[in-house]
C-alpha positions in Angstrom: -9.8 -21.9 -9.6 -8.2 -20.3 -12.7 -8.2 -22.2 -16.3 -7.6 -21.8 -19.8 -10.9 -19.6 -19.7 -10.0 -17.4 -16.8 -7.1 -15.3 -17.0 -4.4 -15.3 -14.4 -4.0 -12.2 -11.9 -1.4 -10.4 -10.6 -2.1 -9.9 -6.9 -0.4 -8.3 -4.6 -0.2 -9.3 -0.6 0.5 -6.1 1.6 2.2 -8.2 4.7 4.5 -11.1 4.8 3.8 -12.5 8.1 2.8 -16.1 8.5 -0.7 -15.6 6.7 0.2 -13.2 3.8 3.5 -15.4 3.0 0.8 -18.3 3.2 -1.8 -16.4 0.9 0.9 -15.2 -1.9 2.3 -18.9 -1.9 -1.3 -20.1 -2.3 -2.2 -17.6 -5.2 0.8 -19.1 -7.2 -0.8 -22.5 -7.0 -4.0 -21.3 -8.4 -2.4 -20.0 -11.5 -2.0 -16.3 -10.4 1.3 -14.2 -10.0 1.8 -13.2 -6.8 4.3 -10.5 -5.1 5.0 -9.6 -1.3 5.3 -6.4 0.3 7.1 -6.6 3.7 8.7 -3.6 5.9 11.7 -5.8 6.5 14.6 -5.7 4.4 16.3 -8.9 5.8 12.8 -10.8 5.6 12.5 -9.6 1.7 15.8 -11.1 1.2 15.5 -14.0 3.0 12.2 -15.1 0.9 14.0 -14.4 -2.0 17.1 -15.6 -1.7 16.6 -18.7 0.7 12.7 -19.2 -0.4 12.0 -19.5 3.5 10.1 -17.3 6.1 11.8 -18.8 9.0 10.7 -16.1 11.7 6.7 -16.9 10.7 6.4 -20.0 9.0 9.8 -22.3 10.1 10.4 -25.1 8.0 8.5 -24.3 5.1 10.0 -23.9 1.8 8.6 -21.5 -0.4 8.2 -21.5 -4.2 10.6 -19.8 -6.4 7.9 -17.7 -8.0 7.0 -16.2 -4.9 8.9 -12.6 -5.1 9.2 -10.0 -2.4 9.8 -6.4 -2.2 10.1 -3.4 0.4 8.7 -0.7 -2.5 5.2 -0.6 -1.9 5.2 0.9 -5.8 6.8 -2.3 -7.0 4.6 -4.5 -4.8 1.3 -2.7 -6.1 2.3 -2.4 -10.1 -0.4 -3.6 -12.6 -2.1 -5.6 -9.6 -5.7 -6.8 -10.7 -6.4 -7.8 -6.9 -5.1 -6.6 -3.7 -4.9 -8.8 -0.5 -4.7 -6.7 2.8 -2.9 -8.5 5.3 -1.5 -6.5 7.8 -2.4 -6.2 11.7 -5.7 -4.6 11.7 -4.6 -2.0 14.0 -1.9 -1.2 11.2 -4.4 -1.5 8.5 -4.9 2.4 8.3 -1.4 3.3 7.9 -0.5 0.8 5.4 -3.4 1.6 3.2 -2.9 5.5 3.5 0.6 4.3 2.2 -0.2 2.2 -0.7 -3.0 4.5 -1.8 -1.1 6.6 -4.5 0.0 2.8 -6.0 -3.2 1.6 -6.1 -5.6 2.0 -9.6 -9.3 2.8 -9.0 -11.5 -0.2 -9.2 -8.8 -2.7 -8.4 -10.5 -4.8 -5.7 -9.0 -4.9 -2.0 -9.3 -7.5 -0.2 -9.4 -7.2 3.8 -7.6 -10.6 5.6 -6.9 -9.1 8.9 -9.5 -9.8 11.1 -10.2 -7.0 14.1 -11.8 -3.4 15.0 -10.3 -0.4 14.9 -9.2 0.8 18.7 -9.4 4.4 18.4 -12.5 4.4 16.4 -14.5 1.0 16.7 -14.7 1.0 13.1 -14.7 -2.4 11.0 -11.8 -2.9 8.1 -14.2 -2.2 5.8 -15.1 0.8 6.7 -11.5 2.3 7.0 -10.9 0.9 3.2 -13.8 2.7 2.2 -12.6 5.8 3.6 -9.4 5.8 2.4 -10.0 4.2 -0.9 -13.2 5.4 -1.9 -12.9 4.4 -5.5 -11.9 0.4 -4.9 -14.2 -2.3 -4.0 -13.9 -3.4 -0.9 -14.1 -7.5 0.2 -13.1 -9.6 3.2 -11.3 -13.0 3.3 -12.2 -14.8 6.5 -12.6 -18.2 8.3 -10.8 -21.3 9.9 -7.6 -21.4 8.6 -4.0 -21.6 10.2 -1.3 -19.9 8.2 1.0 -23.2 8.3 -1.6 -25.5 7.2 -2.4 -23.3 4.0 1.5 -23.1 3.4 1.8 -26.8 3.5 -0.7 -27.0 0.9 -3.5 -28.9 3.7 -7.3 -28.5 2.8 -8.7 -25.1 4.0 -12.0 -23.5 3.6 -12.5 -19.5 3.8 -15.7 -17.3 2.9 -14.9 -14.3 0.7 -17.5 -11.3 1.5 -18.7 -8.2 -0.4 -21.7 -6.4 0.1 -21.8 -6.7 -4.0 -22.6 -10.4 -4.2 -21.0 -10.6 -8.0 -17.9 -9.1 -7.1 -18.1 -11.8 -3.8 -18.7 -14.8 -6.3 -15.9 -13.5 -8.9 -13.4 -13.2 -6.2 -14.2 -16.7 -4.2 -13.8 -18.4 -7.7 -10.4 -16.7 -8.7 -8.9 -16.9 -5.1 -9.6 -20.3 -4.9 -6.4 -22.9 -5.3 -6.3 -26.8 -5.5 -6.3 -26.8 -1.3 -7.9 -23.6 -0.6 -11.9 -23.7 -1.2 -13.4 -20.4 -1.2 -17.5 -19.6 -0.7 -18.6 -16.3 -1.5 -21.4 -14.2 0.6 -22.9 -10.7 0.5 -22.8 -10.7 4.3 -19.5 -8.2 4.7 -20.2 -7.2 8.3 -21.2 -10.5 9.4 -17.9 -11.6 8.4 -16.0 -9.1 9.8 -18.1 -9.6 13.1 -17.4 -13.1 13.3 -13.9 -12.7 12.4 -13.1 -10.2 15.1 -14.7 -11.1 18.1 -13.5 -14.8 17.5 -10.3 -13.3 18.8 -11.4 -11.9 22.0 -13.4 -15.4 22.6 -10.2 -17.4 22.0 -8.3 -15.6 24.5 -11.0 -16.5 27.2 -11.1 -20.0 26.3 -7.2 -20.3 26.5 -7.3 -18.7 29.9 -9.7 -21.1 31.2 -7.3 -23.8 29.5 -4.3 -22.0 31.2 -5.8 -21.7 34.4 -6.8 -25.5 34.6 -10.4 -24.7 34.9 -11.3 -28.1 32.9 -12.8 -29.3 29.5 -16.3 -28.9 30.8 -15.7 -24.8 31.6 -14.2 -24.5 28.2 -17.1 -25.8 26.3 -19.1 -24.0 28.1 -17.2 -20.6 27.6 -17.0 -21.4 24.3 -20.8 -21.9 23.7 -21.7 -19.1 25.6 -19.5 -17.2 23.8 -20.9 -17.8 20.4 -24.1 -16.7 21.8 -22.5 -13.1 22.3 -21.0 -13.2 19.2 -24.8 -14.0 17.7 -25.8 -11.1 19.5 -23.3 -8.4 18.9 -23.4 -9.8 15.2 -27.2 -9.1 15.2 -27.2 -5.6 16.5 -24.8 -4.9 13.5 -26.8 -6.3 10.9 -25.3 -9.8 10.5 -27.4 -12.7 9.5 -27.4 -15.6 11.6 -26.4 -18.1 8.9 -23.3 -16.2 8.7 -22.3 -16.5 12.1 -23.2 -19.9 11.9 -20.8 -20.5 9.0 -17.4 -20.7 8.3 -16.5 -16.9 9.1 -18.0 -17.4 12.9 -18.8 -20.5 14.1 -16.3 -22.4 12.3 -13.2 -20.1 13.1 -14.6 -20.1 16.4 -14.1 -23.5 17.1 -10.4 -23.7 15.2 -9.5 -20.6 17.3 -10.6 -22.0 20.6 -9.0 -25.0 20.5 -5.3 -25.3 19.7 -2.4 -23.2 20.8 -1.3 -23.0 16.9 -4.1 -19.8 17.3 -2.0 -16.8 18.9 -5.1 -15.7 20.7 -5.5 -19.0 22.5 -1.8 -19.3 23.5 -1.7 -15.6 24.7 -4.9 -16.9 26.7 -3.4 -19.8 27.8 -0.2 -17.7 29.0 -2.8 -15.3 30.8 -4.2 -18.2 32.9 -0.9 -19.3 33.7 0.2 -16.2 35.1 3.0 -15.9 32.6 4.6 -12.8 31.4 2.9 -11.8 28.1 6.1 -9.5 27.1 7.7 -10.7 23.7 4.4 -12.4 22.8 3.2 -13.2 19.2 0.6 -10.5 18.0 -2.8 -11.5 19.1 -5.4 -9.1 17.5 -8.1 -10.0 20.4 -6.1 -8.0 23.0 -6.0 -5.5 20.9 -9.9 -5.8 19.8 -11.2 -6.5 23.7 -11.5 -3.1 24.9 -13.1 -1.4 21.8 -15.7 -4.7 21.4 -16.3 -4.4 25.3 -17.1 -0.3 24.7 -19.3 -0.7 21.7 -21.3 -3.6 23.8 -21.8 -1.6 26.4 -22.8 1.4 24.4 -25.4 -0.8 22.7 -26.7 -2.1 25.7 -26.0 -5.6 24.7 -25.4 -8.4 26.8 -21.5 -9.8 26.4 -20.3 -10.7 30.2 -17.3 -12.7 28.3 -16.5 -10.4 25.9 -16.2 -7.7 29.2 -14.3 -10.1 31.3 -11.5 -10.4 28.9 -11.5 -6.6 28.9 -11.2 -7.0 32.6 -8.7 -10.2 32.7 -6.4 -8.4 30.1 -5.9 -5.2 32.0 -5.1 -7.0 35.3 -8.3 -6.0 37.4 -9.7 -9.7 37.9 -8.5 -12.9 37.7 -9.6 -16.0 35.6 -10.9 -17.8 38.7 -12.4 -14.4 39.8 -14.1 -14.1 36.1 -15.5 -17.4 36.0 -16.8 -17.1 39.6 -19.0 -14.0 38.3 -19.9 -15.8 35.2 -21.3 -18.9 37.1 -22.9 -16.5 39.7 -24.9 -14.6 36.9 -28.6 -14.5 37.7 -30.1 -17.8 36.3 -32.4 -18.1 33.2 -33.5 -19.6 30.1 -30.8 -20.6 28.0 -32.7 -19.4 25.0 
């Protein structure tokens, strides 16, 4: 946390959705200056004038010092740290727009969870491509934006390949109600964050179809096996996937309709229309995740079933029947 011996930072937050706004407010409580960047002028005006973000964080009053702007240049001016909190599939475009205004050596912390659909690249790979002169880190873990914005206790992981950078960022980004742990297993943290969204859709669909708590528990447990299997193929450490950014995030995301991915799955399981529903990043990640596991010869039937389910090629019931009919084998 910040102290008299730790000067405050100017932190630029790219993205003023629920998570970006909550992180911006939290950076203020950590003693930093925070600026939000958003595309929508109406949203920027509401944050600056009414101290609210009624679309993404209804009922939560924001601190007067939280400033928002539509100007990328203004948002990034004199930034000591950048939090990239845009959806995973738009990260590339946002970083390209931000690049002319980002000073080299300023750390970029990726707060989106996903895999780029067109390329199969992780968020850190995209950032390294576009901003080769900037250190890259990721922030991930079991966290609902509304909880963080209300000041409720939250713990996350900050990852960077440079262990000293990870530790420094974890210290600086921690706040009275936000505890940040550090790790140098960047890939493990990213894989955990991306795949738990896909598995949350499966858990939600199981719940929405009324298949029972026993089926839900089995699916989450076996889904975690797949997460570890895919993570290992990417070089992730088992202890990372057992931690906050893996198992912790999976437990949270698969158990509440506060999770957009779980809620998306519930609607899918109930046969409801998905038109106009809030963004569920897992719906974008599922297809590319399934392609990756096939290309690497990995066994991940739940991830592949979610892809088939989203494409409308199978029903939840058929998917569960297929999973139960798989050859019997040892659990381990």
